[in-house]
C-alpha positions as CSV (number, residue, x, y, z in Angstrom):
1,M,78.2,230.7,106.4
2,A,77.3,227.1,107.0
3,A,79.2,224.4,105.2
4,P,77.2,223.7,102.0
5,M,76.0,220.3,101.2
6,H,77.3,218.8,98.0
7,F,74.8,217.5,95.6
8,P,75.6,215.0,92.9
9,T,75.8,216.5,89.5
10,A,72.3,217.0,88.2
11,T,71.1,215.3,84.9
12,A,69.6,217.3,82.3
13,E,66.1,216.3,83.3
14,A,66.8,217.4,86.9
15,F,67.8,221.0,86.0
16,P,64.3,222.4,85.9
17,V,63.4,220.6,89.3
18,E,66.5,221.9,91.0
19,L,65.8,225.4,89.7
20,G,62.2,225.2,91.0
21,R,63.5,223.9,94.3
22,F,65.9,226.9,94.7
23,V,63.1,229.4,93.8
24,D,60.8,227.8,96.5
25,Q,63.5,227.8,99.1
26,T,64.1,231.5,98.7
27,V,60.6,232.4,99.5
28,G,60.3,234.4,102.6
29,V,64.2,234.8,102.9
30,A,65.0,238.2,104.4
31,Q,68.8,238.2,104.4
32,A,71.2,238.3,101.4
33,E,73.5,235.9,103.1
34,Q,70.8,233.3,103.3
35,L,70.0,233.9,99.7
36,F,73.7,233.5,98.8
37,D,73.9,230.2,100.8
38,L,70.9,228.8,98.8
39,L,72.5,229.8,95.6
40,C,75.8,228.1,96.6
41,A,73.9,224.9,97.2
42,F,72.1,225.2,93.9
43,A,75.3,225.7,92.1
44,L,76.8,222.6,93.5
45,N,74.4,220.6,91.4
46,F,76.7,221.8,88.6
47,D,79.9,221.0,90.4
48,C,80.3,224.8,90.8
49,P,81.9,225.8,94.1
50,W,82.9,229.4,93.5
51,I,80.4,232.2,93.2
52,A,80.7,236.0,93.4
53,Y,78.0,238.7,93.3
54,D,79.0,242.4,92.8
55,Y,76.8,245.4,92.5
56,L,78.5,248.6,90.9
57,T,77.0,252.0,90.8
58,P,77.5,254.2,87.6
59,D,80.5,256.1,89.2
60,Q,82.1,253.1,90.8
61,R,85.0,252.0,88.5
62,F,86.2,248.9,90.5
63,L,85.3,246.8,93.5
64,T,86.1,247.3,97.1
65,P,87.4,244.4,99.3
66,V,84.2,243.6,101.1
67,R,83.2,240.1,101.5
68,R,79.7,239.7,102.9
69,N,77.3,242.5,102.4
70,Q,74.3,242.9,100.1
71,R,76.6,244.8,97.5
72,V,79.5,242.5,97.3
73,I,79.1,238.9,98.4
74,L,81.4,235.9,97.4
75,N,83.0,232.8,98.5
76,Y,86.1,232.8,96.4
77,P,89.3,231.3,98.0
78,D,90.7,233.6,100.6
79,K,94.2,233.5,99.1
80,W,92.9,234.5,95.8
81,Q,90.9,237.5,97.3
82,E,94.1,238.6,99.0
83,R,96.1,238.3,95.8
84,Y,93.4,240.0,93.7
85,F,93.5,243.2,95.8
86,E,97.2,243.1,96.6
87,M,97.9,243.1,92.8
88,G,95.3,245.8,92.1
89,Y,93.3,243.4,89.8
90,D,90.1,245.2,91.0
91,K,91.2,248.2,88.8
92,I,91.8,246.1,85.6
93,D,89.4,243.2,86.0
94,P,88.3,242.3,82.5
95,I,85.0,240.8,83.8
96,I,84.0,244.3,85.0
97,K,85.0,246.0,81.8
98,A,83.1,243.3,79.7
99,S,80.0,243.6,82.0
100,R,79.7,247.3,81.2
101,T,78.8,246.6,77.6
102,R,77.2,243.2,77.7
103,T,73.9,241.8,78.9
104,G,73.3,238.4,80.1
105,A,75.7,235.4,80.5
106,F,79.2,235.4,78.8
107,R,82.2,233.0,79.2
108,W,85.5,234.1,80.6
109,S,87.2,232.1,77.8
110,D,85.5,234.4,75.2
111,V,86.7,237.5,77.1
112,Y,90.2,236.1,77.4
113,R,90.3,235.5,73.6
114,D,88.9,238.9,72.7
115,A,91.4,241.2,70.8
116,C,90.2,244.0,73.1
117,T,91.6,242.2,76.3
118,S,95.0,243.4,77.1
119,E,97.8,241.1,78.3
120,D,97.6,242.6,81.8
121,E,93.8,241.9,81.8
122,R,94.5,238.2,80.7
123,R,96.9,237.9,83.6
124,V,94.0,238.2,86.0
125,F,92.4,235.2,84.4
126,D,95.8,233.2,84.4
127,E,96.3,233.9,88.1
128,A,92.8,233.0,89.0
129,A,93.3,229.7,87.4
130,K,96.2,228.9,89.8
131,F,93.7,229.3,92.8
132,G,91.1,226.9,91.2
133,L,89.1,229.3,89.2
134,R,90.2,227.8,85.8
135,S,86.8,228.4,84.0
136,G,83.9,230.6,84.6
137,I,80.9,232.6,83.4
138,S,79.6,236.0,84.4
139,I,76.1,237.4,84.0
140,A,75.8,241.2,83.6
141,M,72.5,242.6,84.9
142,H,71.9,246.2,84.2
143,G,69.6,248.5,86.3
144,P,68.4,252.1,86.2
145,N,70.7,255.1,86.0
146,G,73.7,253.0,84.8
147,S,74.1,250.7,87.8
148,F,74.7,247.1,87.2
149,A,75.4,243.8,89.0
150,I,77.6,241.0,88.0
151,M,77.1,237.3,89.0
152,S,80.1,235.0,88.4
153,F,80.3,231.3,88.6
154,A,83.6,229.5,88.4
155,R,85.0,225.9,88.5
156,D,87.7,223.9,87.0
157,R,86.3,223.2,83.6
158,E,84.0,224.8,80.9
159,F,80.3,225.1,81.5
160,Q,77.9,223.4,79.2
161,N,75.4,225.6,77.4
162,R,72.4,224.1,79.3
163,T,74.3,224.7,82.6
164,V,74.8,228.4,81.6
165,T,71.1,228.8,80.9
166,Y,70.1,227.6,84.4
167,L,72.9,229.5,86.3
168,Q,71.8,232.5,84.5
169,L,68.2,232.1,85.6
170,A,69.3,231.5,89.2
171,A,71.4,234.6,89.0
172,F,68.5,236.8,87.8
173,H,66.4,235.4,90.6
174,F,69.0,236.2,93.3
175,H,69.6,239.6,91.9
176,L,65.9,240.5,91.9
177,K,65.4,239.0,95.5
178,A,68.6,240.9,96.8
179,T,67.5,244.1,95.2
180,R,64.0,243.9,96.6
181,L,65.5,243.3,100.1
182,E,66.8,246.9,99.8
183,N,63.3,248.1,99.2
184,S,61.4,245.7,101.4
185,S,58.9,248.3,102.4
186,D,57.6,248.4,98.8
187,V,54.6,246.1,98.2
188,E,54.2,245.0,94.7
189,E,50.9,243.9,93.5
190,T,50.8,240.5,91.6
191,P,50.2,241.0,87.9
192,D,47.2,239.6,86.4
193,L,48.2,237.4,83.5
194,S,45.8,235.5,81.1
195,T,45.8,231.8,80.9
196,R,47.7,231.9,77.6
197,E,50.3,234.4,78.9
198,K,50.8,232.0,81.9
199,E,51.4,229.1,79.5
200,C,53.9,231.0,77.3
201,I,55.8,232.3,80.2
202,L,56.0,228.9,81.8
203,W,57.5,227.4,78.7
204,T,59.8,230.3,78.5
205,A,61.0,229.5,82.1
206,R,61.6,225.9,80.9
207,G,63.9,227.2,78.3
208,K,61.8,226.9,75.2
209,S,62.0,229.1,72.2
210,S,58.9,230.9,70.7
211,W,58.9,228.4,67.9
212,E,58.9,225.5,70.5
213,I,56.3,227.2,72.5
214,G,54.1,227.6,69.5
215,T,54.4,223.9,68.6
216,I,53.6,222.8,72.1
217,L,50.6,225.0,72.5
218,G,49.4,224.7,68.9
219,I,49.7,228.5,68.0
220,S,51.8,230.3,65.7
221,V,55.2,231.9,66.5
222,N,53.8,235.4,66.2
223,T,51.0,234.5,68.6
224,A,53.5,233.1,71.1
225,N,55.5,236.2,70.9
226,F,52.5,238.3,71.3
227,H,51.5,236.7,74.7
228,I,55.2,236.7,75.9
229,K,55.4,240.4,75.1
230,N,52.1,241.1,77.0
231,A,53.4,239.1,79.9
232,M,56.7,241.0,79.8
233,Q,54.7,244.4,79.9
234,K,52.5,243.2,82.8
235,L,55.7,242.1,84.7
236,D,57.4,245.4,84.0
237,T,60.5,244.1,82.1
238,S,61.9,244.0,78.7
239,S,63.5,240.7,79.1
240,R,61.7,237.4,78.7
241,T,64.1,235.7,81.1
242,V,63.5,238.2,83.9
243,A,59.7,237.9,83.2
244,A,59.9,234.3,83.7
245,I,61.9,234.8,87.0
246,K,59.3,237.4,88.2
247,A,56.4,235.1,87.3
248,L,58.0,232.3,89.5
249,Q,58.5,234.8,92.3
250,F,55.0,236.0,92.3
251,G,53.8,232.4,92.3
252,I,52.0,233.0,88.8
253,I,53.8,229.8,87.5
254,S,55.7,227.0,89.0
255,L,58.2,224.6,87.4
């Protein structure tokens, strides 16, 4: 992996621009490693140097120590990776346990404080902090037949809510692209969205709620939800966030 360039911390106004640039840069990329390098560069806008992407099948209970393939790819410190597998933390990782029952982004600090988290599981977080991974978020992305992927971002301090939102969007985009690489022979037809559906999904991609979209477009909340739901159906997803990412990928909208 080429040494990533460090970007200055993005201002709130620059977040959508940086996300749009990341999405544009991934167009035509055919290798998971290249996608990961672009994601690393994007995350540096948020002073986030550590990223891990793990894909687990339904019968897979823990990770395997593989660093750079399409199923497991990460840039965590080598010493922490060695310690992680040496201590058998892959078998008790609380992030994996939490991801089995959660969807979307969650904070490591919330899992740490959860009454269901054991002292042994908390030790995983405590030791990770000694290697620079003091604070993090993970995004659980569930697929068919019980499979799921986990994208984790770590740094030395807590993430702001706005930062979590944009890292989650980037994680979904990476996951969809990486998954599609495994089925590159499948050609998917671009869905035909109406003008209003495109407008609603565009504002969804910009982080607006249905109420805010209704106010911006001069329509009711119910009407906004109606168009978003139609767009989700055409984009074959039950998540408005994934619908926004797919619309970006197809070139239906642009930030």
